[in-house]
C-alpha positions as CSV (number, residue, x, y, z in Angstrom):
1,M,51.2,97.4,199.1
2,T,53.0,98.3,202.3
3,S,55.5,96.2,204.1
4,E,55.4,95.0,207.7
5,A,58.0,97.6,208.7
6,D,55.9,100.3,207.1
7,T,52.8,99.1,209.0
8,K,54.7,99.2,212.3
9,A,56.1,102.6,211.6
10,N,53.0,104.2,210.3
11,Y,50.3,102.6,212.5
12,I,51.5,100.6,215.5
13,D,54.2,102.9,216.8
14,P,52.1,106.1,216.7
15,A,49.2,104.2,218.4
16,L,51.5,103.0,221.2
17,K,52.8,106.6,221.6
18,A,49.2,108.0,221.7
19,A,48.4,105.4,224.4
20,D,51.3,106.8,226.5
21,W,53.4,103.6,226.3
22,Q,57.0,104.5,227.2
23,S,59.8,103.1,225.0
24,T,61.3,101.4,228.1
25,N,58.1,99.3,228.3
26,I,58.1,98.2,224.7
27,V,60.3,95.3,223.5
28,R,60.3,94.7,219.7
29,E,60.7,91.3,218.1
30,Y,61.1,89.4,221.3
31,Y,61.7,85.6,221.2
32,F,59.7,84.0,224.0
33,T,60.6,80.4,223.5
34,D,63.6,78.3,222.7
35,G,61.6,76.2,220.3
36,R,59.7,73.0,220.8
37,K,61.7,70.0,222.1
38,L,62.3,67.4,219.4
39,A,63.7,63.9,219.5
40,G,67.5,63.7,219.8
41,G,67.8,66.8,221.9
42,M,67.0,69.1,219.0
43,R,64.8,72.2,219.1
44,G,62.1,73.4,216.6
45,R,61.6,76.9,215.3
46,R,61.7,79.7,217.9
47,C,58.6,81.8,218.4
48,F,58.6,85.5,218.7
49,V,56.2,88.4,219.0
50,D,56.5,91.7,217.1
51,Y,55.8,93.8,220.2
52,L,56.0,92.8,223.9
53,L,54.4,95.4,226.1
54,H,55.1,95.2,229.8
55,A,54.1,97.5,232.7
56,M,55.8,97.6,236.1
57,F,53.3,98.1,238.8
58,N,54.7,98.5,242.3
59,F,51.7,98.3,244.5
60,L,53.8,98.4,247.7
61,N,55.2,101.8,246.8
62,P,53.9,104.4,249.3
63,Q,53.5,106.9,246.4
64,F,50.9,104.5,244.9
65,F,48.8,104.6,248.1
66,K,49.0,108.4,248.2
67,L,47.6,108.7,244.6
68,Y,44.7,106.2,245.1
69,R,43.3,107.0,248.5
């Protein structure tokens, strides 16, 4: 049986590379909440994702308009 780390290394990372994702656009194990608010000002468990993929599209860039005319 493979571990989660093996699955990431053997399947997910190569698939992201094959799809031309740059390492600057991949964030691993990203916490996206501070946890649910609870009574007494406490917080619940934080939530995270294994991979956060983000793309920077600058549609106002003149180079973009040259490429897609």
